[in-house]
C-alpha positions in Angstrom: 228.4 118.6 131.8 227.4 122.3 131.7 223.9 123.5 131.3 224.6 124.8 127.8 226.0 121.4 126.8 222.9 119.7 128.2 220.6 122.1 126.2 222.5 121.1 123.0 222.3 117.4 123.8 218.9 116.8 125.4 215.8 117.2 123.4 213.5 117.4 126.5 215.5 120.4 127.7 215.1 122.3 124.4 211.3 121.7 124.5 211.2 122.9 128.1 213.1 126.1 127.3 210.9 126.9 124.3 207.7 126.2 126.2 208.7 128.1 129.3 209.9 131.1 127.3 206.6 131.5 125.5 204.7 131.1 128.8 206.9 133.8 130.5 206.3 136.2 127.6 202.5 135.8 127.3 202.0 135.8 131.1 203.9 139.1 131.4 202.0 140.7 128.5 198.5 139.7 129.7 199.4 140.4 133.3 200.0 144.1 132.5 196.3 144.5 131.6 195.2 142.4 134.5 197.0 144.4 137.2 196.2 147.8 135.6 192.5 146.9 135.7 192.7 145.8 139.3 191.8 142.2 138.4 194.6 140.3 140.1 192.0 138.3 141.9 190.3 137.5 138.6 193.6 136.0 137.3 193.7 133.8 140.4 190.1 132.8 139.9 190.5 131.8 136.2 193.7 129.9 137.0 191.9 127.8 139.6 188.6 127.5 137.6 190.2 125.5 134.8 190.8 122.6 137.1 187.4 120.9 136.7 187.7 121.2 133.0 191.1 119.6 133.0 190.0 116.8 135.3 186.8 116.2 133.2 188.9 116.1 130.0 191.2 113.6 131.6 188.3 111.4 132.5 186.8 111.6 129.0 190.1 111.0 127.3 190.0 114.3 125.3 192.5 117.1 124.9 192.9 119.0 128.2 192.9 122.3 126.3 189.2 121.9 125.4 188.0 121.3 128.9 190.2 123.9 130.5 189.2 126.7 128.1 185.5 125.9 128.5 185.7 125.7 132.3 187.6 129.0 132.5 185.3 130.9 130.2 182.1 129.6 131.9 183.5 130.7 135.3 184.3 134.1 133.9 180.8 134.5 132.5 179.2 133.2 135.7 181.2 135.7 137.8 180.1 138.6 135.5 176.5 137.5 135.5 176.2 137.1 139.3 177.9 140.5 140.0 175.7 142.3 137.5 172.3 140.7 138.3 172.5 140.5 142.1 173.5 142.4 145.2 176.7 140.4 145.3 179.8 142.5 144.6 182.3 141.5 142.0 185.1 140.4 144.4 182.6 138.4 146.4 181.3 136.7 143.2 184.9 135.9 142.3 185.6 134.3 145.7 182.4 132.1 145.6 182.7 131.0 142.0 186.4 130.1 141.7 186.5 128.3 145.1 183.4 126.3 144.0 185.1 125.4 140.6 188.4 124.5 142.3 186.5 122.3 144.8 184.7 120.6 141.9 188.0 119.9 140.3 189.4 118.4 143.4 186.4 116.1 143.7 186.9 115.0 140.1 190.6 114.3 140.7 189.8 112.1 143.7 187.7 109.9 141.3 190.7 109.1 139.2 192.6 105.9 139.8 195.9 107.6 138.9 196.5 111.3 139.5 200.1 111.5 138.3 199.3 113.7 135.2 196.9 115.8 137.2 199.6 116.4 139.8 201.8 117.9 137.1 198.8 120.1 136.1 198.5 121.4 139.6 202.2 122.1 140.2 203.8 122.0 136.8 206.7 119.9 135.3 208.0 121.6 132.2 211.0 119.3 132.0 208.5 116.5 131.1 206.6 118.5 128.5 205.5 116.5 125.4 206.0 117.7 121.8 202.3 118.3 121.4 202.1 120.3 124.5 205.0 122.5 123.3 203.3 123.1 120.0 200.0 123.9 121.7 201.7 126.4 123.9 203.5 128.1 121.0 200.3 128.3 119.0 198.3 129.8 121.9 201.2 132.2 122.6 201.3 133.4 119.0 197.5 133.9 119.0 197.5 135.8 122.3 200.4 138.1 121.2 198.8 138.7 117.8 195.4 139.6 119.5 197.1 142.1 121.8 198.9 143.7 118.9 195.8 144.0 116.8 193.5 145.3 119.6 196.1 147.3 121.5 194.4 150.7 121.3 191.0 149.2 122.4 192.6 147.4 125.3 194.6 150.6 126.2 191.6 152.9 126.4 189.2 150.5 128.1 191.9 149.6 130.7 192.4 153.2 131.8 189.0 154.7 131.4 186.0 152.5 130.6 183.6 155.4 130.6 185.6 157.2 127.9 185.9 154.0 125.9 182.1 153.6 126.0 181.7 157.2 124.9 183.9 156.5 121.9 181.6 153.7 121.0 183.9 150.8 122.1 182.1 147.7 123.3 183.5 147.7 126.8 181.8 144.5 127.9 182.9 142.7 124.8 186.5 143.8 125.3 186.3 142.6 128.9 185.3 139.1 127.9 187.8 139.2 125.1 190.5 139.8 127.7 189.1 137.0 129.9 189.4 134.7 126.9 193.0 135.6 126.4 193.6 135.2 130.2 192.0 131.7 130.0 194.2 130.8 127.0 197.3 132.0 128.8 196.4 130.0 131.9 195.9 126.8 129.8 199.2 127.4 128.1 200.9 127.7 131.5 199.6 124.5 133.0 202.5 122.3 132.1 205.1 124.9 133.0 204.1 126.2 136.4 200.8 124.5 137.1 197.4 125.8 138.2 198.6 126.7 141.7 201.5 128.9 140.6 200.2 130.4 137.3 198.8 133.5 139.0 202.3 134.3 140.2 203.6 134.4 136.6 200.6 136.5 135.6 201.1 139.1 138.3 204.7 139.2 139.4 206.5 140.1 136.1 203.8 142.7 135.3 204.0 144.2 138.8 207.8 144.4 138.5 207.5 146.2 135.2 205.0 148.6 136.8 207.7 149.7 139.1 210.1 150.4 136.3 208.1 152.6 133.8 205.1 154.9 133.4 204.4 153.9 129.8 202.2 150.9 129.0 204.0 149.9 125.8 207.3 149.8 127.8 205.6 148.1 130.7 204.5 145.3 128.4 208.1 144.9 127.0 209.6 144.9 130.5 207.0 142.3 131.7 207.7 140.0 128.7 211.4 140.3 129.2 211.2 139.7 132.9 209.0 136.7 132.3 211.5 135.3 129.8 214.4 135.8 132.3 212.4 134.1 135.0 211.6 131.1 132.8 215.2 130.6 131.7 216.6 131.1 135.1 214.0 128.8 136.7 214.7 126.0 134.2 218.5 126.3 134.8 218.0 126.0 138.6 215.5 123.2 138.2 217.8 121.1 136.0 221.0 121.9 137.8 219.8 121.4 141.4 216.9 118.9 140.7 214.2 121.3 142.0 210.6 121.7 141.0 210.5 123.7 137.8 207.4 125.7 138.5 208.5 126.8 141.9 212.0 127.8 140.8 210.5 129.9 137.9 208.2 131.7 140.3 210.8 132.3 143.0 213.2 133.8 140.4 210.4 136.1 139.3 209.7 137.1 142.9 213.4 137.9 143.5 213.3 140.2 140.4 210.2 141.9 141.9 211.9 142.5 145.2 215.0 143.9 143.5 212.8 146.4 141.6 210.8 147.2 144.7 214.0 148.2 146.5 216.1 149.6 143.7 213.8 151.0 140.9 215.0 154.5 140.0 211.4 155.9 140.1 209.5 153.7 142.5 212.2 151.8 144.5 211.8 152.1 148.3 215.6 152.8 148.8 215.8 155.4 146.1 212.6 157.1 147.3 213.9 157.2 150.8 217.2 158.7 149.7 215.5 161.2 147.5 213.1 162.3 150.3 216.0 162.7 152.7 217.9 164.8 150.1 214.8 167.0 149.6 214.5 167.6 153.3 218.0 168.8 153.4 217.8 171.0 150.3 214.4 172.4 150.7 212.9 171.6 154.1 209.9 173.9 153.6 209.1 173.0 150.0 206.0 171.0 149.4 206.0 168.5 146.6 203.1 166.9 144.7 202.6 163.3 144.0 201.2 162.3 140.7 199.0 159.2 140.1 201.2 156.8 138.1 198.2 155.5 136.2 197.3 159.0 135.0 201.0 159.5 134.0 201.0 156.3 132.1 197.9 157.0 130.1 199.1 160.6 129.4 202.4 159.4 128.1 200.9 156.6 126.1 198.5 158.8 124.1 200.8 161.8 123.7 202.6 161.7 120.3 
């Protein structure tokens, strides 16, 4: 039986593809803002900080979404408060808070008599996704994408120049916590697909790959969403065909795409840049070139009609 025939026949595979597709898209979209703001560590922190909320929800018999969202948001607020009201820097605050939250989650897990479901939360198992989990993921994904579309300009300006955004009267801190809320929702939506341990890879890797392919934010978002989608479909195919862990295959596929872009990107690829530098040395050995900041180029192209 081919993979396409299996998709047409098995309901669980259809749910897995829909769920992983949405996760790949929203992780890529939110990941663009995360890496451009230099907040990759924050993405790692939020993904681990939801664990105590998940474990507590499991203990109380309530929906995991409730505990995970509350846990992630409380950690984000705590990180911001500590870094703003003490001598502790932001990266140090992140390191302290998210490791403490993750440790608390592990303690709560050890109190459980059965940790099967929580194991899937840690490492993901999209092939076992339930219908309610699929619908929750689709609803969260639609909410996240709608929010990014509605507040795109505010996110754009505050991402590249927070000072200019504040001068324009934009609530920079509120936008920051709004983005943290979206990040938490994306993390929660990704739990069943890639798990807490690997969700940061889906947040960062497709966006980082897209960053190597374009200097325009709108195109970067489209590239990241597409790459996340390709990674999700390819990972599900490999997982089903070769009986491998779904989360790991999705992440490894995304990593291979990143390595390909790192080497072969027409503008930023290591091989192409080496060939171009060699050609320039032969054509104009005495010419001096200038290197532009890709972030500046991105914002200039984005705001230029």
